N, C-alpha and C positions, 0 to 999 in steps of 0.2 A: 440182735440189733434193732434199734428203734427206727421207725420210719417217720417221715415228715407228717404223715396223717396222724400217727400216734402222738406227735408233739402238739397238735392242734393247728397245723398249717392248713388253710383252706384248700378244699379238694381241687379247685381250679389251678391253684398254684402248684400244689403237689403233682397234679397231672402234667402241668407244663414242665416241671422239673423232671419227671419220669420219662417224658418224651425226649429229653435230652440225655437220657441215661443217668441222671442224678437221682438216686433212690435212697442213699444213706447219708445222713447229716454228719458233718464233722463234729468231734466231741464238744467244741465251743458252741456250736449251734444246738446241739442236744441239750446243753447245759443252760442255754439263755433263751431259746425260742418260746418256751412256755411262759416265762415271766414277760418277755417283750410282747407277746401276743396279748397278754392280760393287761398290758398298759403300764406295767412297772418299769422304773428306771433301771438301767444296767450299768455296771462298771466292770470293765476288764482291766484289771490291774497288771495285765501281762506286759511283754516287752515293748514299751512305748518309747523308743529312742529316735533320734533323728536318722540314724543309719538305716533303720527299718521303715521309717515313715518319711519318704522324700517330700510329701505334701504338707508336713507339719508346719512349716513357716507360713503357709496360707490359711491356716486356721485363724478365724477371728479371735481377737484377744479381748 
């Protein structure tokens, strides 16, 4: 398993997550954190539908 520290998450944030019992990232976090922390854009082409995203209409167009 990969830890948040191994993915490059700052120690302060990793420590705060660990204090809440969150020590293992979800697969999407493990796949995207290194790029997002490096400042690169991300695109998750996953299940983006109105049924799973009730806030979708509030997004600016």
